[in-house]
N, C-alpha and C positions, 0 to 999 in steps of 0.2 A: 336344272334342266328335268332335272328327273321327278324333281317334287310338283315342278308343275306340269310336265308331261302327267301324273296320274292326277291333279285336278281339276284339269285342261278333259281328261278322260270321262269324269263326274262330271261334270257340266255335260259333257255332248251326250250322255249313259252310253259310253266306248267301251272297248276294249282295248289297252294298249297293242297296237299290232307291230313294234316296235322301231328303232331309231335307224334313222336311213342317213348317212354321209353323201357329201355330193362330194365326188373326186374325180380329178383328170390325171391323166399319164404322167404330169409334170409334178402334179401334188396326189404321191399314191399316198392309201392306208397305208400302213406295218405293218399288213397280214399276207396271208399266203397267197391270196385269189391275185389273180390280174387283176390294173384296171378295169374297169368295165368300158363299152365303145359310151360316145356321148347319148346315143338311142338308146342307152340298156338300163334297168335296174336288174342287179342279181342280188341274192340274199345268202349271208355268209353263215355258216354253220358253225358251230364252238369250235371246234377242230381247227377253223381255219382263223381264226382269232387268235389264238394264244400268242400269236407274237406281239401282238397290241395292247399295255396295261391298259389303257382306257376303253376299250367295247371290250377287255375280258369282266374290268370292273362294274361294267354298264350292266353285261349280262350276269351278274350275281346279285344284282338288285331286285325284286321280287318285285311281277310284273314286266321287268322289260324282257322278254325268254327271247327278241331277234335282232338282226341288224339287219341291214342291206346299205348297197353300195350305189350307187350311180352317175351315172355318167354326164348330167345335165339335170338343169331343173325339169325342161321340157321333157324330157326320159320320165320326171315322176307325173307330169299333167300325163303324158302316154297312159304312161301305167297305170293311175288313178281311174283313169276314162273309160280301159277295156276289163279294172278286175271285175271278176264276178259276185261282187260284194260291197255296200256301202265303205270308202273310207273318207275319213280325215284327215286332211294334211295343216298338222300341228309344228310350225308357225304356217299362216296363211301365204298361199304362194306370190300373192300379190306385193306382201314385202321381201320381193327379190330389188336389189340396186343395177345399175347400169353394167356392171362387170357379170352379173349375173349369179350372184351370192344373196343369199336371204339375210337381209336387215332387220338383226332380233335381238333384244337386251336381255339376253339369259340371264346374265351376273345381275339382278334384282332381286327382291323380295316384293316388291309393288305392289303386283297382279297376285301376289300369296295373299299379302295384308289385306285386299280388298278382297279377294277370294271369302280368304277366316269372317269379315264383318259381315259378307252376304249370308254363310253357311252358318257360320257361330266356330266352324274350325277351320281347320285343316289335315290332309291326310297326313298318315305315318308314314315315314320312309324306314323300309326295310333290307334288309338281306336275306338272302334265299336260306333255304333249311343247312347246305354244305358249311356255308361259312360261319352261321349265325351254332352248329353245333360245334365248329371248333373253337369258337371263342366259349361255349359253356364248360366244354372239356377241359381248356386253362383254368378259368374261374377253377370250377370244382377240386382241381389238381392240383393250383399252384397257390391261390388265394386264400379259399375257402379255409377256418373260419372270421377271416381279417374280411375288411368289404371290399370290392374292387372299386380303384377311383384307375377310369382314361386318363392320361395326361399325354399332350401336344405340346410339344416347345422347338415350336419352330425356329431355324438357326442357321439362315443362308445368308453370311456376312456380307458378299458380293452383291446384296439388294439393299442399299440404302435405304433409310428409310420407312421400311416395309415392318410390320411385325413381328421382328427378333424376338427371340427368349433375352431377357437378362439372368443369364445364368446364376449369379451371385446371388440371387435375391430368391429365385428359386429354391438352388443351397439352402439357403438361411431357412427358408420355407418346410422344406422337407423335411431337414433335419430339426426344424422342430416339433414337427409332426410325428415326431415318431415315440417321443411320450403321452401325445395329445389324442391321437388318434389310433381304434384297431382298424388303420388299410393299410396296403398292399396300393402302391400306385404306380400303375403300369403305364410307360414310355409308348408308345404307337411313333409308325413313323420310320423315315429311313434318313434323318436328320443328323448329324454328328453332335454328340450329347456329350458334354463334360464328362470324363471319367468321375469325377469325384459324386454326381448325382449318379452313375449309374452303382457305384460301388456301396451306397446308401441300402441297409437292408429294409428298409422298407418298399423298393424300387426295384420293379420288375422291368424289362425288354421285351416287349414283342416277340423282336426280329430274333430273337435270340431263340428263342423257340418253332421259328420259321415260318413265324404272322407273314401274312400280305395285306395288301393294300385293303383285298375283302375283309380279311379279318378282320385288319384295325378296326375298322368302319362296326362290324359287329363285336369287337370289345367295346364301342362307345357306345354302342345301344343295349348291350347286356350289365353295364358298371353302374354300381351304385350311383355314379357322379364322374361328369365331366370336366379337366380343369385344360383351362392351353391359351395359345393365340389362336387370333380370327385367320384363321388360312383356309384351303380348302377340305382339309378331314372332318376341322369344326359343322359343318353344314350339315353330317350325320345327327351331332348331335342338335343343331338347331332345328330339325325337322324328327326329332323324335319326342318320348315321354321321359329320358335323362337328364334329371338336373345340372345345368352347368352354370360355369363363371366363365367366359370366354375375354380375353384383354384384348384391344381393339391399338395400337398406335394412334394418340389423338390426332397426330399432324396428316396421318397416311388415309388419302380417300375422305378427307373432310367432308368437303360439302357433299359427295353422294354420302354419307353416312348421316351427314343433317337431314337430307332429304329421306333417308330410310328409318332415322329413327325421331328425329328431333330432339327434345329436351330426353328425353326416356331413355330408359335402361334397355329396357325391354322391348321383343318385338311384339306387335300386338297380337300375336297367334301364340307367342310366348306360353307355354305351362309354368304352375305356380314353381320358383324356385330355378329360373330359369333368365340370366344375365346377361347381357354386353355389358362393357364397361370402356368407355372410351379415357383409356387413363394407364399408365407406364406402370406394371407390377411390381410389389414391393413388399419383403417379409411381411407386414404388417398387413397391408391390406389383403394378400393371398391367405395369411392364420385368419382373421374377419371371414371374408365373403365362405371360406370354405368349412370356417366351424359353422356359422349361420346353417348351410345347409346337412352337415353332419347334426345339427341341434334337433334340427327341425323336420328333418326325413328322416322317417324308421326305418330301421332295418326288415321291419315284416312288409313295410311298402313296395321296398325293392323288391323282397321273397314273393311277393304277388305277383310283381312286372315280370320278375324271372319266371316265372311258374309256367307264364303264359306263353313266354318266350319259348321253354322247353315244350311245350306242346303244337307252338309252332312249327318246331323244328322237327317235329315226328310228324307232322304234317295233319294235323288234326284243326 
C-alpha cells in the first residue's frame, strides 16, 4: 500500500498528505485518541499513535508524515470538499461497497508492474532517517568488516500451508556458509527461531539489540542482500535496491502468484539479483542462490549504495 501510494503521488504530481483510517466506536484504532464521530476527520499526532505498531511503522516510512482517522466515508467527502487546497483521495471513494467500506485490493503488485512498464521503474521504498541511522550503526558496530545479510525466517506453526521456514535446511545452509562467505546473517522479526540457528557464529539476532519493525525494515534496506520467506517484511526488499532471494511455498496462493509472476521468478520491476522462487528451500538451493549473489554483486556496489543511505540519514 505504501509503495503504491508513492506511485500514485507521482502520477498525480501530488505530495502524500497522509494515510486515513475509517473507524467507528465498535472498531477503534489502538491509539489514545477517541474514535471520531461519524461526521469527523481528525489528525493523529505521533504521540497519539505510539500504541499502534501499524501506524507507527507507517509514520517511519519516508513520505508518510501524517495519519488521520475518519468516522465515515461521507466525513472524508465533506473534509475534501471544504479543504483550502486540492486533495486527491486514493483509492477513489467510488470504490465504497454496500457496507461503507472502500473495496480495493492492496495486496497485489499488478498496478506497480503496469506503472513500471509505463514509467520505466518504480519508486524506492525507504524508512526515515532515525531507523535508517539505527541500522547503519548496527552494521558498523556489529557486522563490518563482514557483509550484512538480512534474513527473515517466518515461523508460525499454527498457520499450516503458509511460507514457514524449514529450520533444518536453513541450519544446514547457515552452517555451510561459515567457511564459504564472509557474511553476518541478521535474523529480523519476532518469530521464534531454532536455538541452534541463533547460536551460530555467523548469525546475529536484531531484536537482541533492541530492533523494532521499523529498524528491521531499515536493516533490509541497508544490507548487502536479503534472504528469507515470502511474508510481510520481504516487501521492503521487493521495493528496494537490495539484492534478494525470497522463497514462496508453491502451494500457497498459487493462482494469485501465477497472475502476479506468470512463469517468471522475477517481478517486472525487479532490479538485478532480485528473485522470488516458488519452491521449498533446501540447503543446496539456498547455497546456490546466495553464492550467485555473493559472486556477482561486489562489495563496492553495496558500499556505494550504503554511502547514499548514510547521506540520506543525515538529511542530505
